[in-house]
C-alpha positions in Angstrom: 32.3 -23.1 -34.4 35.9 -23.2 -37.0 37.9 -20.8 -36.4 38.7 -18.1 -39.3 41.3 -17.4 -41.1 41.2 -13.9 -39.8 40.7 -15.0 -36.4 43.9 -16.6 -37.1 45.8 -14.1 -38.2 44.7 -11.7 -35.3 46.0 -14.4 -33.4 49.5 -15.2 -34.1 49.8 -11.4 -34.6 48.9 -10.9 -30.9 51.6 -14.2 -29.5 54.7 -12.2 -31.7 53.6 -9.2 -29.7 54.1 -10.2 -26.8 57.1 -12.0 -27.4 58.6 -8.8 -29.3 58.3 -7.3 -25.7 59.6 -10.2 -23.8 62.4 -9.9 -25.8 62.7 -6.4 -25.6 62.7 -6.5 -22.0 65.2 -9.1 -21.4 67.2 -7.0 -23.9 66.6 -3.2 -21.7 67.6 -5.3 -18.7 70.2 -6.9 -20.3 72.2 -3.9 -21.3 71.2 -2.3 -17.4 73.1 -5.2 -15.8 75.8 -4.9 -18.5 76.4 -0.8 -17.6 76.1 -1.3 -13.7 78.3 -4.1 -14.0 80.7 -2.0 -16.1 80.9 1.0 -14.0 80.9 -1.1 -10.9 84.0 -3.0 -12.6 85.3 0.8 -13.6 85.2 2.1 -10.2 86.4 -1.1 -8.5 90.1 -0.9 -10.4 90.3 3.2 -10.5 90.4 3.1 -6.4 92.6 0.2 -6.6 94.9 1.2 -8.9 94.8 5.2 -7.5 95.8 3.5 -4.0 98.8 1.6 -5.8 99.4 5.1 -7.8 99.1 7.1 -4.4 101.2 4.7 -2.3 104.1 5.1 -5.5 104.2 8.9 -5.7 104.0 8.7 -1.8 106.7 7.1 -2.3 108.3 8.7 -5.2 108.0 11.7 -2.7 109.8 10.4 0.1 113.2 9.1 -1.9 113.5 13.2 -3.4 113.0 14.4 0.4 115.4 12.0 1.4 117.7 13.1 -1.7 117.5 16.5 -0.7 118.2 15.7 2.9 114.2 17.3 4.1 114.9 17.3 8.1 112.8 13.3 9.4 109.9 15.0 11.0 108.7 17.5 7.9 109.2 14.5 5.9 106.6 12.0 7.1 104.5 14.6 7.6 104.1 16.0 4.0 103.9 11.7 3.1 101.3 11.4 5.4 99.5 14.8 3.5 100.3 12.9 0.5 98.9 9.9 1.0 95.8 11.5 2.9 95.2 14.5 -0.2 95.3 11.1 -3.3 93.4 8.5 -2.0 90.8 11.7 -1.4 90.8 12.1 -4.5 91.4 7.6 -5.7 87.7 7.9 -3.6 85.7 11.2 -5.5 86.7 9.3 -8.8 85.6 6.5 -8.0 82.6 6.9 -6.5 82.1 9.2 -10.4 83.2 6.4 -12.6 79.5 4.8 -11.4 77.8 7.7 -12.3 77.3 9.9 -9.9 77.6 14.2 -10.5 81.1 14.6 -8.1 79.4 18.3 -8.2 77.0 17.2 -6.2 79.1 15.3 -4.5 81.4 17.5 -3.6 79.2 20.3 -2.3 77.6 17.6 0.2 81.1 17.2 1.1 82.6 20.3 2.1 78.4 21.0 3.7 79.2 17.2 5.7 82.6 18.6 6.0 81.7 21.5 8.2 79.7 19.0 10.6 82.2 16.9 11.2 84.8 19.9 11.0 82.8 21.2 14.0 82.3 17.8 16.0 85.9 17.6 15.7 87.1 20.3 17.2 90.0 18.5 18.7 91.1 16.4 15.8 91.2 19.9 13.7 93.4 21.2 16.3 95.9 18.2 16.6 96.0 19.0 13.1 96.6 22.4 13.5 99.7 21.7 15.5 101.0 19.4 13.4 101.3 21.5 11.4 102.4 24.2 13.6 105.5 21.8 15.3 106.7 21.2 12.0 106.5 24.9 10.9 108.6 26.0 14.1 110.5 22.2 15.0 110.7 22.2 18.7 111.7 18.5 18.1 112.3 16.7 15.7 112.9 12.7 14.8 115.4 11.5 17.8 115.0 14.0 20.5 114.3 13.1 23.8 111.8 15.9 25.2 109.2 15.7 28.1 106.6 16.8 26.9 103.0 16.3 28.2 103.1 14.3 31.6 105.2 11.4 29.2 109.1 11.1 28.4 111.2 9.8 25.6 112.6 9.8 22.1 110.1 10.9 19.4 109.4 8.1 16.0 107.4 9.8 14.0 105.6 13.3 14.2 101.8 12.9 12.7 99.0 14.6 11.3 96.6 14.5 14.9 99.8 12.9 17.4 103.8 12.7 18.0 105.0 8.6 18.9 107.4 8.4 21.8 109.6 5.6 23.1 109.8 6.0 26.1 113.2 4.5 27.6 111.5 0.6 28.6 110.8 1.2 24.9 106.8 2.0 25.1 105.1 3.1 22.3 103.3 6.5 23.0 101.1 8.5 21.7 100.6 12.1 22.4 98.5 14.2 20.8 99.8 16.7 19.1 97.0 19.5 21.1 99.1 18.3 24.5 102.2 18.9 23.2 101.4 22.5 22.0 99.6 23.7 24.5 102.1 22.5 27.3 105.9 23.1 28.3 108.5 21.3 26.3 111.2 20.1 27.4 114.0 18.9 24.6 116.8 17.2 26.0 118.9 16.8 22.8 118.0 20.5 21.4 121.4 21.3 22.0 125.2 19.4 21.5 126.3 19.6 24.8 124.5 19.1 28.3 126.1 19.6 32.6 125.4 16.9 34.6 124.6 18.2 38.2 125.4 15.9 41.5 125.3 17.0 44.4 128.8 14.5 46.9 128.4 15.2 50.9 131.4 14.1 52.9 131.5 14.9 56.8 132.1 17.6 58.4 135.3 16.2 59.7 136.6 15.2 57.2 139.2 17.7 55.2 137.1 20.4 52.3 140.6 20.5 50.7 141.4 16.4 50.1 137.3 15.6 49.8 137.6 19.1 46.5 141.1 17.3 45.3 139.6 14.0 44.6 136.3 15.1 43.1 138.7 17.4 40.8 140.8 14.6 40.6 138.1 12.2 39.5 137.1 14.6 37.7 140.1 14.7 35.4 140.2 10.7 34.9 137.0 10.9 33.2 137.6 11.7 28.8 133.9 12.4 28.5 133.3 15.2 30.5 135.0 18.1 28.2 137.3 21.0 29.5 135.3 24.2 28.2 133.2 24.5 29.7 135.9 23.1 33.1 134.0 21.7 35.6 132.4 23.0 38.6 133.4 21.7 41.9 132.8 23.5 45.0 130.9 23.6 48.4 126.9 24.5 47.9 125.3 23.5 51.6 126.0 23.4 55.6 123.8 20.3 55.2 122.0 18.9 58.5 125.0 15.9 58.5 127.3 16.9 55.3 129.2 19.4 53.9 127.8 19.0 50.9 129.9 19.6 47.4 128.6 20.6 44.2 130.0 18.3 40.6 128.8 20.0 38.4 131.0 18.5 34.7 129.4 19.0 31.1 129.6 16.7 28.8 128.5 15.7 25.1 124.8 14.9 25.0 124.7 11.8 24.4 127.3 10.7 27.8 125.2 12.3 29.6 124.5 9.1 31.7 127.1 6.9 31.7 128.3 9.5 33.0 126.4 10.2 35.8 127.2 6.8 36.6 130.4 6.9 36.2 131.3 9.8 38.8 127.9 8.3 41.5 130.7 4.9 41.4 134.1 6.6 41.1 132.6 8.6 44.0 131.5 5.3 46.4 135.1 3.7 45.9 137.5 6.4 45.7 136.4 8.0 49.1 136.4 4.1 50.6 140.2 3.7 49.3 140.4 8.0 51.1 139.0 7.4 54.2 136.4 9.5 54.1 133.2 9.4 54.8 129.7 9.4 53.1 127.4 11.2 56.2 123.9 9.0 56.4 121.5 11.0 58.6 122.2 10.2 62.1 119.7 11.0 65.7 120.9 10.9 68.9 118.4 10.4 71.4 119.1 10.2 75.4 117.0 8.5 77.2 117.0 10.5 80.9 114.9 8.3 84.7 113.2 10.1 86.2 111.8 9.9 90.3 112.8 6.4 92.3 112.7 2.3 90.2 109.5 1.1 91.1 
């Protein structure tokens, strides 16, 4: 049957409609895809640029603190805090650029933060202890301390931990809460320290000669302070020796050098003077009972 003109017109119109719907779908997908892609690119740019700006602002703050001659411990702690806060702001801004409602996001983060806070009570305790360390400053960067079972030089007070380098150059990270909950011994807090030594001589030696020799050793070391005056006195009559205490005062930085030097000088000068440094001895007496068999 021949196709009428009306039917031909209807078929042509239907094809035109189909083509129009397909074009609209393509345009719709293209527009939305482009929009999502642009948002993703914008979010990435915001994150990268924001992270860079956070470093720049932190460096500017650090230089400002240094020009103000702020104490190193407080300076590093504040810079770490500032960098962490700026990174949180940058992340929220990047998420907002994706079209996510940051208001609801902040509410979710608040609830999540509460849950995480309850789960991470130890970390929050470390954070609070870090704030107390910065506020009350029981020690500062560069001090030699003994705390939480370790000893060494403080290199940095971070948000959660204190970085300590041991005398043999090991890096030790100590939780701040462990430090604040125990005893802290700060060997660098005072400008001077007393070197406490015990020197023994034989019961047969002249005590006045020994005292004079020990005083001469102390007086001959220029690193030993005149005020407070050093102490050289008999402290105990031991099992094997008469014990003198030798207690000179030195600057904190010279403590170990003087400690080692005096021990060496005592041995050399005692040998030269014919004095004896006793060591534990025991006399063993053998008795024979009965006749030999």
